Backbone as CSV, one residue per row, in Angstrom:
resi,resn,N_x,N_y,N_z,CA_x,CA_y,CA_z,C_x,C_y,C_z
1,UNK,8.134,-8.200,-30.146,8.040,-6.745,-30.230,9.324,-6.177,-30.851
2,UNK,9.170,-5.258,-31.804,10.356,-4.663,-32.403,10.826,-3.462,-31.581
3,UNK,11.996,-2.967,-31.937,12.659,-1.905,-31.168,11.811,-0.635,-31.102
4,UNK,11.259,-0.210,-32.223,10.490,1.030,-32.259,9.238,0.946,-31.390
5,UNK,8.588,-0.195,-31.427,7.388,-0.361,-30.610,7.736,-0.338,-29.123
6,UNK,8.875,-0.924,-28.763,9.312,-0.908,-27.366,9.569,0.527,-26.905
7,UNK,10.204,1.337,-27.762,10.455,2.737,-27.425,9.147,3.510,-27.277
8,UNK,8.192,3.250,-28.168,6.892,3.931,-28.091,6.191,3.608,-26.775
9,UNK,6.232,2.341,-26.390,5.595,1.931,-25.142,6.287,2.567,-23.933
10,UNK,7.607,2.600,-23.979,8.365,3.201,-22.882,8.059,4.696,-22.762
11,UNK,8.033,5.383,-23.889,7.746,6.825,-23.868,6.336,7.098,-23.349
12,UNK,5.387,6.280,-23.778,4.013,6.447,-23.311,3.941,6.307,-21.789
13,UNK,4.623,5.310,-21.259,4.619,5.084,-19.809,5.239,6.270,-19.074
14,UNK,6.374,6.735,-19.560,7.047,7.864,-18.914,6.199,9.134,-18.982
15,UNK,5.576,9.380,-20.119,4.774,10.589,-20.272,3.517,10.544,-19.407
16,UNK,2.962,9.357,-19.213,1.819,9.232,-18.318,2.207,9.594,-16.884
17,UNK,3.408,9.187,-16.506,3.876,9.499,-15.157,4.175,10.988,-15.016
18,UNK,4.763,11.587,-16.045,5.013,13.032,-16.032,3.696,13.796,-15.920
19,UNK,2.711,13.394,-16.703,1.386,14.033,-16.664,0.788,13.952,-15.266
20,UNK,0.925,12.797,-14.629,0.383,12.597,-13.286,1.058,13.518,-12.281
21,UNK,2.382,13.642,-12.344,3.108,14.503,-11.414,2.762,15.972,-11.629
22,UNK,2.584,16.378,-12.888,2.200,17.758,-13.159,0.818,18.067,-12.576
23,UNK,-0.094,17.105,-12.691,-1.433,17.292,-12.124,-1.377,17.397,-10.609
24,UNK,-0.546,16.591,-9.978,-0.400,16.649,-8.523,0.185,17.982,-8.084
25,UNK,1.182,18.466,-8.812,1.803,19.748,-8.472,0.790,20.881,-8.543
26,UNK,-0.139,20.784,-9.485,-1.139,21.821,-9.637,-2.313,21.713,-8.691
27,UNK,-2.410,20.593,-7.978,-3.578,20.375,-7.117,-3.264,20.470,-5.629
28,UNK,-2.037,20.891,-5.275,-1.692,21.020,-3.856,-2.627,22.000,-3.176
29,UNK,-3.112,21.606,-1.993,-4.090,22.446,-1.297,-3.887,22.377,0.209
30,UNK,-4.897,22.762,0.967,-4.782,22.798,2.426,-4.535,21.424,3.033
31,UNK,-4.983,20.371,2.370,-4.748,19.021,2.900,-3.245,18.748,2.957
32,UNK,-2.526,19.129,1.902,-1.070,18.950,1.901,-0.445,19.789,3.006
33,UNK,-0.882,21.029,3.151,-0.309,21.920,4.163,-0.543,21.380,5.571
34,UNK,-1.733,20.863,5.834,-2.032,20.323,7.169,-1.138,19.128,7.483
35,UNK,-0.979,18.234,6.513,-0.136,17.059,6.733,1.324,17.479,6.912
36,UNK,1.804,18.385,6.068,3.187,18.858,6.182,3.428,19.505,7.540
37,UNK,2.459,20.257,8.020,2.607,20.922,9.325,2.646,19.907,10.457
38,UNK,1.787,18.907,10.388,1.774,17.874,11.425,3.089,17.104,11.453
39,UNK,3.565,16.704,10.304,4.824,15.953,10.245,5.992,16.803,10.737
40,UNK,5.987,18.076,10.384,7.089,18.966,10.755,7.136,19.244,12.249
41,UNK,5.986,19.180,12.899,5.901,19.549,14.313,5.625,18.363,15.236
42,UNK,5.816,17.147,14.719,5.559,15.954,15.525,6.627,15.825,16.620
43,UNK,6.175,15.712,17.868,7.094,15.552,19.001,7.387,14.089,19.311
44,UNK,6.634,13.197,18.691,6.842,11.776,18.917,7.462,11.115,17.697
45,UNK,7.071,9.878,17.455,7.526,9.133,16.289,6.511,9.241,15.166
46,UNK,6.996,9.202,13.952,6.125,9.104,12.787,6.218,7.675,12.281
47,UNK,5.131,6.940,12.394,5.073,5.560,11.929,4.399,5.537,10.563
48,UNK,4.944,4.765,9.634,4.355,4.638,8.299,3.977,3.175,8.098
49,UNK,2.748,2.929,7.662,2.310,1.550,7.477,1.637,1.368,6.121
50,UNK,1.779,0.179,5.571,1.202,-0.160,4.268,1.519,-1.618,3.978
51,UNK,0.884,-2.147,2.950,1.199,-3.494,2.481,1.442,-3.453,0.976
52,UNK,2.005,-4.528,0.447,2.226,-4.640,-0.988,3.204,-3.606,-1.506
53,UNK,2.951,-3.101,-2.721,3.831,-2.104,-3.319,3.879,-0.843,-2.477
54,UNK,2.767,-0.494,-1.858,2.731,0.696,-0.997,3.702,0.582,0.167
55,UNK,3.974,-0.641,0.611,4.914,-0.830,1.717,6.319,-0.397,1.317
56,UNK,6.689,-0.621,0.062,8.006,-0.184,-0.411,8.101,1.339,-0.387
57,UNK,7.031,1.999,-0.798,6.995,3.464,-0.751,7.012,3.939,0.695
58,UNK,6.286,3.248,1.557,6.212,3.632,2.963,7.568,3.535,3.651
59,UNK,8.295,2.454,3.386,9.625,2.279,3.982,10.578,3.370,3.489
60,UNK,10.484,3.691,2.217,11.309,4.766,1.647,10.978,6.092,2.314
61,UNK,9.701,6.386,2.489,9.253,7.632,3.114,9.779,7.742,4.544
62,UNK,9.691,6.653,5.295,10.181,6.662,6.675,11.672,6.954,6.723
63,UNK,12.420,6.358,5.806,13.868,6.570,5.781,14.202,8.024,5.461
64,UNK,13.543,8.589,4.432,13.859,9.957,4.034,13.422,10.949,5.106
65,UNK,12.275,10.726,5.736,11.850,11.594,6.837,12.917,11.650,7.931
66,UNK,13.458,10.490,8.275,14.497,10.435,9.298,15.741,11.179,8.841
67,UNK,16.085,11.048,7.572,17.236,11.771,7.021,16.991,13.277,6.983
68,UNK,15.744,13.692,7.113,15.391,15.114,7.143,15.209,15.622,8.572
69,UNK,15.533,14.786,9.557,15.516,15.228,10.940,14.276,14.891,11.728
70,UNK,13.356,14.111,11.164,12.155,13.698,11.888,12.180,12.190,12.089
71,UNK,12.101,11.755,13.335,12.206,10.332,13.638,11.025,9.570,13.051
72,UNK,11.330,8.574,12.239,10.282,7.828,11.562,10.713,6.388,11.345
73,UNK,9.717,5.489,11.372,9.968,4.074,11.129,8.800,3.476,10.362
74,UNK,9.115,2.527,9.498,8.069,1.721,8.862,7.569,0.694,9.865
75,UNK,6.260,0.560,9.985,5.647,-0.416,10.894,4.753,-1.342,10.081
76,UNK,5.223,-2.563,9.873,4.493,-3.533,9.060,3.218,-3.993,9.763
77,UNK,2.092,-4.037,9.051,0.881,-4.584,9.652,1.056,-6.033,10.109
78,UNK,1.918,-6.797,9.439,2.105,-8.196,9.849,2.717,-8.283,11.240
79,UNK,3.545,-7.304,11.593,4.072,-7.235,12.957,3.129,-6.449,13.861
80,UNK,2.621,-5.354,13.339,1.784,-4.472,14.140,0.549,-5.147,14.683
81,UNK,-0.100,-5.961,13.870,-1.336,-6.626,14.295,-1.070,-7.856,15.146
82,UNK,0.205,-8.120,15.399,0.579,-9.205,16.303,1.354,-8.658,17.497
83,UNK,0.968,-7.449,17.913,1.478,-6.904,19.165,2.371,-5.693,19.061
84,UNK,2.958,-5.446,17.874,3.953,-4.379,17.798,3.340,-2.984,17.757
85,UNK,2.027,-2.881,17.601,1.390,-1.556,17.671,1.482,-0.987,19.087
86,UNK,1.962,-1.779,20.017,2.196,-1.274,21.369,3.219,-0.158,21.413
87,UNK,4.001,0.013,20.337,4.983,1.100,20.313,4.326,2.457,20.064
88,UNK,3.113,2.474,19.548,2.454,3.731,19.199,1.997,4.450,20.456
89,UNK,2.381,5.712,20.573,2.040,6.531,21.723,1.188,7.729,21.298
90,UNK,0.627,8.419,22.273,-0.322,9.502,22.004,0.287,10.652,21.205
91,UNK,1.576,10.906,21.381,2.200,12.030,20.667,2.684,11.641,19.269
92,UNK,2.439,10.395,18.875,2.914,9.890,17.588,1.924,10.167,16.463
93,UNK,2.407,9.959,15.256,1.585,10.027,14.043,1.691,8.695,13.318
94,UNK,0.570,8.194,12.836,0.580,7.012,11.965,0.108,7.435,10.588
95,UNK,0.978,7.284,9.588,0.601,7.514,8.198,0.291,6.160,7.577
96,UNK,-0.921,6.017,7.060,-1.360,4.760,6.463,-1.551,4.958,4.959
97,UNK,-0.832,4.168,4.168,-0.889,4.295,2.714,-1.667,3.145,2.088
98,UNK,-2.587,3.494,1.195,-3.323,2.470,0.453,-4.033,3.152,-0.710
99,UNK,-3.732,2.718,-1.930,-4.358,3.365,-3.088,-5.875,3.243,-3.026
100,UNK,-6.354,2.035,-2.815,-7.798,1.825,-2.787,-8.443,2.157,-1.461
101,UNK,-7.653,2.114,-0.394,-8.173,2.462,0.925,-9.086,1.423,1.540
102,UNK,-9.007,0.198,1.064,-9.885,-0.848,1.592,-9.105,-2.036,2.151
103,UNK,-7.805,-1.890,2.336,-6.991,-2.984,2.847,-7.253,-3.151,4.347
104,UNK,-7.789,-4.308,4.717,-8.259,-4.527,6.088,-7.158,-4.330,7.120
105,UNK,-5.959,-4.883,6.840,-4.882,-4.785,7.831,-4.476,-3.338,8.086
106,UNK,-4.459,-2.521,7.041,-4.072,-1.118,7.193,-5.142,-0.353,7.965
107,UNK,-6.399,-0.653,7.694,-7.497,-0.022,8.435,-7.425,-0.393,9.914
108,UNK,-7.119,-1.637,10.215,-6.969,-2.063,11.601,-5.834,-1.313,12.295
109,UNK,-4.743,-1.082,11.579,-3.629,-0.332,12.150,-4.071,1.076,12.549
110,UNK,-4.866,1.711,11.704,-5.376,3.048,11.994,-6.306,3.018,13.208
111,UNK,-7.151,2.024,13.276,-8.076,1.931,14.405,-7.326,1.790,15.724
112,UNK,-6.262,1.003,15.720,-5.459,0.838,16.935,-4.757,2.150,17.281
113,UNK,-4.196,2.814,16.285,-3.531,4.098,16.528,-4.510,5.117,17.102
114,UNK,-5.724,5.139,16.574,-6.744,6.049,17.092,-7.078,5.732,18.549
115,UNK,-7.204,4.454,18.852,-7.500,4.035,20.226,-6.388,4.430,21.191
116,UNK,-5.163,4.529,20.672,-4.017,4.901,21.500,-3.750,6.408,21.469
117,UNK,-4.733,7.148,20.920,-4.717,8.616,20.899,-3.601,9.213,20.032
118,UNK,-3.103,8.428,19.087,-2.165,8.970,18.104,-2.963,9.637,16.988
119,UNK,-2.290,10.421,16.169,-2.922,11.070,15.014,-2.747,10.181,13.792
120,UNK,-3.837,9.877,13.128,-3.782,9.007,11.943,-4.029,9.823,10.673
121,UNK,-3.224,9.523,9.656,-3.327,10.219,8.367,-3.380,9.169,7.262
122,UNK,-4.362,9.281,6.394,-4.494,8.356,5.263,-3.962,8.999,3.995
123,UNK,-3.064,8.296,3.311,-2.637,8.675,1.965,-3.399,7.752,1.012
124,UNK,-4.331,8.300,0.250,-5.235,7.463,-0.542,-5.524,8.070,-1.912
125,UNK,-5.881,7.214,-2.841,-6.445,7.641,-4.107,-7.964,7.727,-3.986
126,UNK,-8.555,6.755,-3.318,-10.003,6.699,-3.144,-10.407,7.483,-1.898
127,UNK,-10.897,8.689,-2.098,-11.198,9.571,-0.971,-12.472,9.184,-0.224
128,UNK,-13.227,8.246,-0.770,-14.439,7.781,-0.093,-14.256,6.374,0.451
129,UNK,-13.025,5.992,0.710,-12.716,4.639,1.171,-12.889,4.519,2.675
130,UNK,-12.891,3.301,3.160,-12.979,3.052,4.602,-11.775,3.617,5.335
131,UNK,-10.602,3.527,4.708,-9.402,4.071,5.335,-9.511,5.585,5.486
132,UNK,-10.032,6.244,4.462,-10.202,7.697,4.521,-11.105,8.087,5.691
133,UNK,-12.189,7.368,5.847,-13.158,7.692,6.898,-12.646,7.314,8.287
134,UNK,-11.774,6.313,8.362,-11.262,5.867,9.668,-10.183,6.797,10.211
135,UNK,-9.505,7.532,9.336,-8.356,8.346,9.731,-8.772,9.760,10.127
136,UNK,-7.935,10.395,10.950,-8.211,11.773,11.355,-8.076,12.743,10.185
137,UNK,-7.072,12.519,9.345,-6.842,13.363,8.183,-6.645,12.490,6.954
138,UNK,-6.873,13.110,5.791,-6.705,12.385,4.532,-5.933,13.264,3.562
139,UNK,-4.944,12.668,2.904,-4.228,13.360,1.833,-4.472,12.601,0.533
140,UNK,-5.278,13.154,-0.360,-5.508,12.481,-1.643,-4.251,12.500,-2.508
141,UNK,-3.875,11.335,-3.044,-2.775,11.239,-4.008,-3.336,10.458,-5.188
142,UNK,-3.816,11.187,-6.174,-4.626,10.559,-7.203,-3.892,10.426,-8.534
143,UNK,-4.177,9.325,-9.183,-3.638,9.048,-10.512,-4.641,8.175,-11.249
144,UNK,-4.538,8.181,-12.570,-5.489,7.441,-13.389,-5.312,5.934,-13.232
145,UNK,-6.420,5.256,-13.047,-6.407,3.795,-12.976,-5.845,3.199,-14.272
146,UNK,-6.119,3.873,-15.390,-5.681,3.368,-16.696,-4.159,3.456,-16.875
147,UNK,-3.497,4.246,-16.036,-2.052,4.404,-16.166,-1.268,3.337,-15.412
148,UNK,-1.957,2.442,-14.717,-1.285,1.321,-14.083,-1.095,0.209,-15.129
149,UNK,-0.035,-0.564,-15.029,0.148,-1.670,-15.970,-1.008,-2.650,-15.821
150,UNK,-1.620,-2.982,-16.922,-2.815,-3.842,-16.975,-3.990,-3.220,-16.236
151,UNK,-3.840,-1.988,-15.760,-4.903,-1.345,-15.000,-4.881,-1.676,-13.526
152,UNK,-3.933,-2.523,-13.112,-3.912,-2.983,-11.719,-2.540,-2.909,-11.047
153,UNK,-1.466,-3.159,-11.783,-0.134,-3.200,-11.183,0.293,-1.778,-10.819
154,UNK,0.607,-1.548,-9.554,0.905,-0.192,-9.063,2.223,0.314,-9.634
155,UNK,2.128,1.133,-10.665,3.314,1.708,-11.304,3.250,3.233,-11.225
156,UNK,2.374,3.840,-12.002,2.244,5.298,-11.966,1.831,5.786,-10.577
157,UNK,0.954,5.062,-9.913,0.530,5.476,-8.571,1.700,5.432,-7.592
158,UNK,2.608,4.475,-7.775,3.781,4.388,-6.911,4.682,5.603,-7.103
159,UNK,4.845,6.016,-8.352,5.614,7.223,-8.634,4.939,8.432,-7.997
160,UNK,3.616,8.502,-8.111,2.866,9.623,-7.545,3.025,9.688,-6.031
161,UNK,2.882,8.551,-5.366,3.015,8.514,-3.907,4.427,8.908,-3.482
162,UNK,5.423,8.377,-4.171,6.809,8.687,-3.824,7.086,10.179,-3.993
163,UNK,6.565,10.765,-5.053,6.802,12.177,-5.321,6.157,13.068,-4.267
164,UNK,4.930,12.760,-3.872,4.268,13.555,-2.838,5.001,13.409,-1.508
165,UNK,5.479,12.205,-1.218,6.270,12.002,0.002,7.544,12.849,-0.046
166,UNK,8.182,12.926,-1.211,9.371,13.756,-1.361,9.038,15.227,-1.118
167,UNK,7.890,15.677,-1.623,7.471,17.066,-1.433,7.244,17.362,0.048
168,UNK,6.650,16.414,0.761,6.453,16.573,2.203,7.806,16.642,2.919
169,UNK,8.733,15.790,2.508,10.059,15.778,3.136,10.796,17.088,2.900
170,UNK,10.582,17.716,1.753,11.224,18.997,1.479,10.770,20.052,2.492
171,UNK,9.472,20.028,2.834,8.945,20.961,3.828,9.496,20.629,5.212
172,UNK,9.472,19.346,5.571,9.981,18.913,6.871,11.442,19.305,7.054
173,UNK,12.246,19.083,6.030,13.674,19.423,6.092,13.874,20.906,6.357
174,UNK,13.103,21.738,5.664,13.237,23.185,5.820,12.807,23.623,7.218
175,UNK,11.682,23.086,7.691,11.192,23.455,9.025,12.162,23.003,10.110
176,UNK,12.693,21.808,9.960,13.616,21.273,10.967,14.968,21.971,10.956
177,UNK,15.296,22.633,9.849,16.609,23.237,9.743,17.713,22.195,9.820
178,UNK,17.436,21.034,9.234,18.382,19.918,9.307,19.470,20.124,8.261
179,UNK,20.651,20.449,8.708,21.749,20.825,7.830,22.608,19.630,7.439
180,UNK,23.447,19.775,6.408,24.389,18.704,6.065,25.307,18.351,7.234
181,UNK,25.653,19.338,8.060,26.507,19.074,9.224,25.822,18.123,10.200
182,UNK,24.539,18.350,10.428,23.778,17.463,11.314,23.617,16.082,10.677
183,UNK,23.347,16.076,9.392,23.149,14.819,8.681,24.417,13.981,8.697
184,UNK,25.567,14.632,8.619,26.850,13.922,8.593,27.047,13.068,9.838
185,UNK,26.483,13.495,10.954,26.679,12.768,12.209,25.895,11.462,12.260
186,UNK,24.846,11.370,11.446,24.060,10.136,11.418,24.229,9.361,10.117
187,UNK,24.992,9.906,9.185,25.227,9.234,7.904,26.724,9.222,7.590
188,UNK,27.515,8.499,8.395,28.949,8.432,8.114,29.305,7.411,7.039
189,UNK,28.355,6.562,6.666,28.650,5.459,5.763,28.546,5.807,4.296
190,UNK,29.231,5.014,3.474,29.108,5.096,2.030,29.679,6.361,1.427
191,UNK,29.396,6.546,0.135,29.901,7.707,-0.594,29.335,9.005,-0.036
192,UNK,28.061,8.959,0.401,27.455,10.164,0.986,28.203,10.575,2.248
193,UNK,28.491,9.597,3.109,29.218,9.885,4.340,30.601,10.459,4.069
194,UNK,31.299,9.891,3.076,32.617,10.400,2.725,32.544,11.828,2.202
195,UNK,31.534,12.089,1.382,31.383,13.424,0.825,31.047,14.432,1.916
196,UNK,30.154,14.044,2.832,29.778,14.947,3.924,30.972,15.267,4.815
197,UNK,31.762,14.245,5.137,32.890,14.456,6.039,34.011,15.255,5.376
198,UNK,34.220,15.043,4.081,35.299,15.759,3.391,34.927,17.207,3.109
199,UNK,33.625,17.450,2.931,33.213,18.832,2.640,33.059,19.651,3.906
200,UNK,32.989,18.960,5.061,32.870,19.654,6.341,33.939,19.144,7.296
201,UNK,35.210,19.454,7.029,36.299,18.902,7.852,36.306,19.387,9.286
202,UNK,35.650,20.536,9.550,35.671,21.085,10.900,34.398,20.805,11.671
203,UNK,33.578,19.854,11.184,32.282,19.634,11.825,32.404,19.085,13.230
204,UNK,33.542,18.432,13.557,33.714,17.912,14.903,34.061,19.032,15.869
């Protein structure tokens, strides 16, 4: 492949992702508001579960939610289906991510959460999937199948899921009133911790 063709391919990929995010921004509706409200007002833990590429997005979402003042953890189905779902309580929320919505382990996680009287939310592209029907709520996060590498490798959909999770975190952060001063107490490490502590010398 020559240089110009590589640039053309790269631009096409980036523009497909931009197009997808613009479509998502224009399609926000009551489903987004309901999920944002539930996450913002959760009195228990917010558990996020997924497998494959979605698991990377799920772990990222759990981390950012916690950084926004809402307690959250990634719960792997490989651990959850071997006893660790015992941590799920009635006041908790389980967010289950799956583009196709047919991943058996993720569906099982939702079924267990439902049995334990937790609230289950499906983040899906396929709104008629088994995961969608098994969950209490569904948040569609849709992107073109053709925009995935080879039509199957989760690329554009991963960007779409991450972006919607970021949008949810923006609402959660605002509702929680989680300030840099509060964040500094749980993030003393790294460059962020140094910046937080130096910009707020009187926080103690």
